[in-house]
C-alpha positions as CSV (number, residue, x, y, z in Angstrom):
1,M,-68.2,48.5,44.4
2,H,-68.3,46.5,41.2
3,L,-67.7,47.4,37.6
4,V,-69.6,45.1,35.2
5,L,-69.6,44.8,31.4
6,T,-72.7,43.2,30.0
7,Y,-73.0,42.3,26.3
8,F,-75.5,40.9,23.9
9,D,-74.5,37.3,23.1
10,R,-76.1,36.4,19.8
11,L,-77.1,32.9,21.1
12,K,-77.9,33.5,24.8
13,G,-79.0,37.2,24.8
14,P,-77.7,39.6,27.4
15,S,-74.8,38.1,29.4
16,I,-72.3,39.3,31.9
17,F,-68.9,39.5,30.1
18,L,-66.6,40.7,32.9
19,S,-66.8,42.1,36.3
20,F,-64.3,43.6,38.8
21,P,-63.5,42.9,41.5
22,D,-63.8,39.1,41.1
23,A,-65.9,38.9,44.3
24,K,-69.2,37.3,43.5
25,I,-72.1,39.7,42.7
26,E,-75.4,38.8,44.2
27,E,-77.6,36.7,41.8
28,D,-80.5,39.0,42.0
29,I,-78.3,42.0,41.0
30,I,-77.0,40.0,38.0
31,Y,-80.6,39.2,37.0
32,K,-81.5,42.9,37.3
33,L,-78.5,43.9,35.1
34,I,-79.4,41.5,32.4
35,K,-83.0,42.8,32.5
36,F,-81.8,46.4,32.4
37,F,-80.0,45.6,29.2
38,D,-83.2,44.4,27.7
39,L,-85.1,47.6,28.5
40,E,-85.7,49.9,25.6
41,I,-84.6,53.2,27.2
42,N,-83.9,56.1,24.9
43,E,-81.0,57.3,27.1
44,T,-77.6,55.8,26.9
45,F,-76.7,56.8,30.5
46,F,-79.1,55.9,33.2
47,E,-79.1,54.9,36.9
48,I,-81.2,52.5,38.9
49,V,-81.6,52.8,42.7
50,L,-82.2,49.6,44.6
51,I,-83.6,51.1,47.8
52,N,-83.8,47.9,49.8
53,K,-80.2,47.0,49.0
54,K,-79.0,50.6,49.5
55,K,-77.2,50.4,46.1
56,K,-77.2,52.4,43.0
57,I,-76.4,51.0,39.5
58,I,-75.1,53.5,37.0
59,N,-75.2,52.3,33.4
60,L,-73.9,53.4,30.1
61,Y,-75.1,51.6,26.9
62,I,-72.4,51.5,24.2
63,E,-72.4,50.2,20.6
64,I,-69.0,49.0,19.4
65,P,-68.5,48.8,15.6
66,S,-67.9,45.2,14.7
67,E,-67.0,43.4,11.5
68,W,-68.3,40.1,12.9
69,A,-71.7,41.1,14.5
70,R,-75.0,41.1,12.8
71,G,-75.9,44.7,12.2
72,G,-72.3,45.7,12.3
73,K,-72.2,46.5,16.1
74,E,-71.7,44.8,19.4
75,M,-74.1,46.0,22.0
76,V,-72.7,46.4,25.5
77,M,-73.5,48.0,28.8
78,L,-71.0,49.3,31.3
79,S,-72.4,49.3,34.9
80,L,-71.0,50.5,38.2
81,I,-72.7,49.0,41.2
82,M,-72.1,51.2,44.3
83,K,-73.4,52.3,47.6
84,K,-76.5,54.4,47.4
85,E,-74.9,57.5,49.0
86,Y,-72.4,58.2,46.2
87,K,-73.5,60.8,43.8
88,S,-73.9,59.6,40.2
89,E,-72.4,62.8,38.9
90,L,-69.1,61.8,40.5
91,V,-68.9,58.7,38.4
92,Y,-70.5,59.8,35.1
93,A,-67.1,61.1,33.8
94,F,-65.5,57.8,34.9
95,I,-68.0,55.7,33.0
96,V,-67.7,57.8,29.9
97,E,-63.9,57.7,30.1
98,T,-63.8,54.0,30.5
99,S,-66.2,53.5,27.5
100,H,-63.9,55.7,25.4
101,Q,-60.9,53.6,26.3
102,I,-62.8,50.5,25.2
103,L,-64.0,52.1,22.0
104,K,-60.6,53.3,21.0
105,T,-59.0,49.8,21.4
106,K,-58.3,48.4,18.0
107,N,-60.4,45.3,17.1
108,V,-62.0,45.3,20.5
109,Y,-65.2,43.7,19.2
110,K,-63.3,40.4,18.8
111,A,-63.2,40.1,22.6
112,F,-66.9,39.1,22.6
113,Y,-66.2,35.9,20.7
114,T,-64.2,34.0,23.3
115,N,-67.0,31.4,23.6
116,D,-67.8,31.2,19.9
117,D,-66.5,27.9,18.3
118,H,-66.1,29.7,15.0
119,Y,-63.6,32.2,16.4
120,N,-62.1,30.6,19.5
121,D,-58.8,29.6,17.8
122,N,-58.2,33.2,16.8
123,I,-55.5,34.7,19.0
124,E,-56.9,38.3,18.5
125,V,-60.0,37.2,20.3
126,Y,-58.0,36.5,23.5
127,L,-55.8,39.6,23.1
128,A,-58.9,41.8,22.8
129,H,-60.5,40.1,25.8
130,E,-57.3,40.7,27.9
131,Q,-57.2,44.4,26.7
132,I,-60.8,44.9,28.0
133,R,-60.0,43.2,31.2
134,I,-57.0,45.5,31.8
135,I,-59.0,48.6,30.9
136,L,-61.8,47.7,33.4
137,F,-59.3,46.8,36.2
138,D,-57.2,49.9,35.7
139,C,-60.2,52.2,35.5
140,L,-61.9,50.8,38.6
141,S,-58.6,51.0,40.5
142,S,-58.3,54.7,39.5
143,L,-61.9,55.5,40.5
144,I,-61.5,53.9,43.9
145,S,-58.3,55.9,44.4
146,R,-60.1,59.1,43.4
147,L,-63.0,58.5,45.7
148,E,-60.7,57.6,48.6
149,S,-58.8,60.8,48.0
150,K,-62.0,62.9,48.0
151,L,-63.1,61.2,51.2
152,N,-59.7,61.9,52.9
153,K,-59.9,65.6,51.9
154,K,-63.4,65.8,53.4
155,I,-62.1,64.2,56.6
156,K,-59.2,66.6,56.8
157,K,-61.5,69.6,56.4
158,R,-63.5,68.6,59.5
């Protein structure tokens, strides 16, 4: 299971910003995530099933208000890559909760400028980046615990 935050870099286009755990994500899945970001889907929440890989990618598109971005918003996508057998309804609340934690973080938009020469000497950029990293790590850890707890309850019922 991986939690990935993709964002729209104003120079490179869609890019992976952070992912947890740190274990490497397959290159073809990274490519797909970046392509999903470019799709013009009218839904903010959508899932993609990769039948051959037996995986499901659950995505939530978010716009973060930004004082620095063109158009006044940072465009990001939160994605959870998981085994195909998990029900997406189980994780919808998790994705929404995680996005709310990101959105309510003060000046969170600054995190997306760590590689921007104009802003890279601004300490707030690195603080915001660390805040997002902590949110993603904590939320993923919480989800894994919840899923393990549900699995243990099912096993005990049998």
